[in-house]
C-alpha positions as CSV (number, residue, x, y, z in Angstrom):
1,M,0.0,0.0,0.0
2,A,1.4,3.4,-1.0
3,S,2.3,5.7,1.9
4,R,0.3,8.9,2.3
5,I,2.0,12.0,1.0
6,D,1.9,15.0,3.4
7,W,1.2,17.8,0.9
8,R,1.8,21.4,2.0
9,E,-0.2,24.1,0.2
10,V,2.0,26.7,-1.4
11,A,-0.5,28.9,-3.2
12,A,-4.3,28.8,-3.8
13,L,-6.5,30.0,-6.6
14,V,-3.8,31.3,-8.8
15,T,-3.8,31.2,-12.6
16,D,-2.6,28.2,-14.6
17,E,0.2,30.4,-16.0
18,E,1.3,31.4,-12.4
19,A,1.4,27.8,-11.4
20,T,3.5,26.9,-14.4
21,D,5.9,29.7,-13.6
22,W,6.2,28.5,-10.0
23,I,7.1,25.0,-11.1
24,E,9.6,26.2,-13.7
25,E,11.3,28.4,-11.1
26,R,12.0,25.5,-8.7
27,K,15.0,23.2,-8.9
28,R,15.0,21.1,-12.0
29,N,12.0,18.8,-12.1
30,A,10.0,16.5,-14.4
31,A,6.3,16.1,-14.9
32,G,4.9,12.7,-14.1
33,K,1.3,11.6,-13.7
34,S,-1.4,13.9,-15.1
35,Q,-5.0,12.9,-14.7
36,S,-8.5,14.2,-14.2
37,T,-10.8,13.7,-11.2
38,N,-13.9,15.3,-9.7
39,C,-13.2,18.9,-8.7
40,T,-12.8,19.7,-5.0
41,M,-11.3,23.1,-5.4
42,C,-14.2,25.5,-6.0
43,A,-17.6,26.1,-4.4
44,S,-19.6,25.2,-7.5
45,N,-22.4,22.7,-6.9
46,E,-22.3,21.6,-10.6
47,P,-20.1,18.5,-11.0
48,H,-17.1,19.2,-13.2
49,P,-13.5,17.9,-13.4
50,M,-10.2,19.2,-12.3
51,R,-6.8,18.2,-13.6
52,Y,-3.8,17.4,-11.4
53,K,-0.2,17.1,-12.3
54,L,2.6,15.5,-10.3
55,F,6.3,16.5,-10.4
56,S,9.5,14.9,-9.1
57,C,13.0,16.3,-8.6
58,R,15.5,15.9,-11.4
59,S,18.1,18.2,-9.8
60,E,21.7,17.1,-10.5
61,P,23.0,18.3,-7.0
62,C,20.2,16.2,-5.3
63,R,21.1,13.2,-7.5
64,R,24.8,13.4,-6.4
65,A,23.9,13.9,-2.8
66,F,22.7,10.3,-2.3
67,S,23.6,8.1,-5.2
68,G,20.9,5.7,-6.2
69,V,18.2,7.3,-4.0
70,K,15.5,9.5,-5.3
71,C,15.2,13.0,-3.9
72,G,12.3,13.3,-1.5
73,W,10.8,16.5,-3.0
74,K,7.5,16.3,-4.9
75,G,5.2,18.9,-6.4
76,K,1.6,18.9,-7.3
77,V,-0.7,21.3,-9.2
78,T,-4.5,21.0,-9.4
79,I,-6.4,23.0,-12.0
80,C,-10.2,23.5,-12.0
81,C,-11.4,22.9,-15.5
82,K,-14.3,25.4,-14.9
83,T,-12.6,28.4,-13.4
84,K,-9.1,27.7,-14.8
85,Q,-7.7,28.5,-11.3
86,A,-4.9,26.4,-9.8
87,N,-3.6,25.3,-6.4
88,I,0.0,24.5,-5.8
89,Y,1.4,21.9,-3.3
90,E,4.7,20.4,-2.4
91,A,5.9,17.6,-0.2
92,G,9.3,16.5,1.2
93,K,12.6,18.3,1.0
94,H,15.4,18.4,-1.5
95,F,18.5,16.4,-0.7
96,S,20.7,19.4,-1.6
97,Q,20.1,23.1,-1.6
98,S,22.8,23.8,-4.2
99,P,21.4,25.5,-7.3
100,D,21.2,23.8,-10.6
101,A,23.2,25.0,-13.6
102,P,21.2,27.6,-15.6
103,N,18.4,26.0,-17.5
104,R,18.6,27.0,-21.2
105,A,15.3,25.2,-22.1
106,L,12.3,27.1,-23.3
107,K,9.9,27.8,-20.5
108,E,6.2,28.0,-21.1
109,R,6.1,31.8,-21.2
110,H,8.9,31.7,-23.7
111,K,7.0,29.3,-25.8
112,Q,3.9,31.5,-25.8
113,Y,6.1,34.4,-27.0
114,C,7.6,32.2,-29.7
115,R,4.1,31.2,-31.0
116,L,2.9,34.8,-31.1
117,M,6.0,36.0,-33.0
118,A,6.0,33.0,-35.4
119,S,2.3,33.8,-36.1
120,E,3.4,37.3,-37.1
121,G,6.0,35.9,-39.5
122,L,9.2,36.6,-37.5
123,K,12.2,34.3,-38.1
124,P,13.8,32.2,-35.4
125,L,16.9,34.4,-35.0
126,R,14.7,37.6,-34.4
127,I,12.5,35.7,-32.1
128,R,15.5,34.5,-30.0
129,N,16.8,38.1,-29.8
130,G,13.3,39.2,-28.7
131,L,13.4,36.6,-25.9
132,R,16.5,38.2,-24.4
133,T,15.0,41.6,-24.4
134,K,11.5,40.7,-23.3
135,F,12.5,38.4,-20.4
136,S,15.8,40.0,-19.5
137,L,17.7,36.7,-20.0
138,S,21.4,36.4,-19.3
139,S,23.7,34.6,-21.8
140,A,23.7,31.5,-19.5
141,E,19.8,31.4,-19.6
142,M,19.4,32.0,-23.3
143,P,18.1,29.0,-25.2
144,S,20.2,28.1,-28.2
145,L,19.3,29.2,-31.7
146,S,18.8,25.5,-32.7
147,T,16.3,25.1,-29.8
148,V,14.3,28.1,-30.9
149,Q,14.5,27.1,-34.6
150,S,13.2,23.6,-33.7
151,F,10.3,24.9,-31.7
152,V,9.3,27.6,-34.2
153,N,9.6,25.4,-37.2
154,N,7.5,22.6,-35.6
155,F,4.9,25.2,-34.6
156,A,4.8,26.5,-38.2
157,R,4.4,23.1,-39.7
158,T,1.7,21.8,-37.3
159,R,-0.3,25.0,-36.6
160,L,0.4,27.4,-39.4
161,A,0.5,24.9,-42.3
162,K,3.9,26.2,-43.4
163,H,5.7,23.2,-44.8
164,D,7.1,22.0,-48.2
165,R,4.2,19.6,-48.9
166,I,1.6,22.5,-48.8
167,H,3.8,24.6,-51.1
168,D,4.2,21.7,-53.5
169,I,0.4,21.1,-53.6
170,N,-0.3,24.8,-54.1
171,A,2.1,24.9,-57.0
172,M,0.7,21.8,-58.6
173,V,-2.9,23.1,-58.3
174,R,-2.0,26.5,-59.8
175,A,-0.3,24.8,-62.7
176,R,-3.3,22.6,-63.4
177,V,-5.7,25.6,-63.2
178,T,-3.5,27.5,-65.6
179,L,-3.3,24.6,-68.0
180,F,-7.1,24.1,-67.9
181,H,-7.7,27.8,-68.5
182,S,-5.5,27.7,-71.6
183,R,-7.3,24.6,-72.9
184,M,-10.7,26.1,-72.3
185,A,-9.7,29.3,-74.1
186,M,-9.0,27.2,-77.2
187,H,-12.4,25.6,-77.1
188,R,-14.6,28.6,-76.2
189,S,-16.7,28.1,-79.3
190,H,-17.7,24.6,-78.1
191,S,-18.6,25.4,-74.5
192,R,-20.8,27.8,-72.7
193,G,-20.7,29.3,-69.2
194,Q,-17.2,28.5,-67.9
195,K,-16.0,30.0,-64.7
196,I,-12.5,29.6,-63.1
197,R,-11.4,30.9,-59.7
198,W,-8.4,29.9,-57.5
199,G,-9.1,26.8,-55.4
200,T,-12.3,25.9,-57.1
201,F,-13.1,24.9,-60.7
202,L,-16.8,25.4,-61.6
203,L,-18.0,24.1,-64.9
204,E,-21.5,25.0,-65.9
205,T,-23.3,23.8,-69.0
206,A,-26.8,24.1,-70.2
207,L,-27.5,20.5,-69.2
208,T,-25.6,19.9,-65.9
209,Q,-23.4,21.5,-63.3
210,A,-20.2,19.9,-61.9
211,H,-18.3,21.3,-59.0
212,F,-14.7,20.1,-58.6
213,L,-12.9,21.2,-55.4
214,L,-9.2,21.2,-56.2
215,M,-8.1,22.1,-52.6
């Protein structure tokens, strides 16, 4: 039977972003279990879920303090899915109070900034320079250009539809529409009521209508 964890409340009814910032400002840690359960945070009588996330220590000084033994620190964040407010808890203590080396990984607030700038068309190098200014990052804290490039390019491919396959398809469809337009111009005397517009080919005749969606 698992032993009961003595959770200590650190903060109550903060925003999800504030809870994320708190976790990221702790000694290096990793997210573990993340599940949903019935909400016990708010006063609403309407049943609704809350999410909880568990975190464990991944600090290098703590790992070196007792070889082969996991650090006793744990973190927990509960988030009401209705109010979007969060509670923060922690349990246990770190084996070592020595700080970790500066973390050059992108934090959640950095990722939000990267998404916004990428949506506006900025290149990874300019976005990285903007991170330094906006968040007052030291050279030791600055994420590498390759890290920013990887995140921005992945966001552009998956959310902004900016990838080579889309460009290839667009070029192919434009070529086909141009070719069709040329051929139809040569046979205007044999057809009636043609219309062409980008993305859609609409062919109308006196007898039937056919609508072909190219994209």
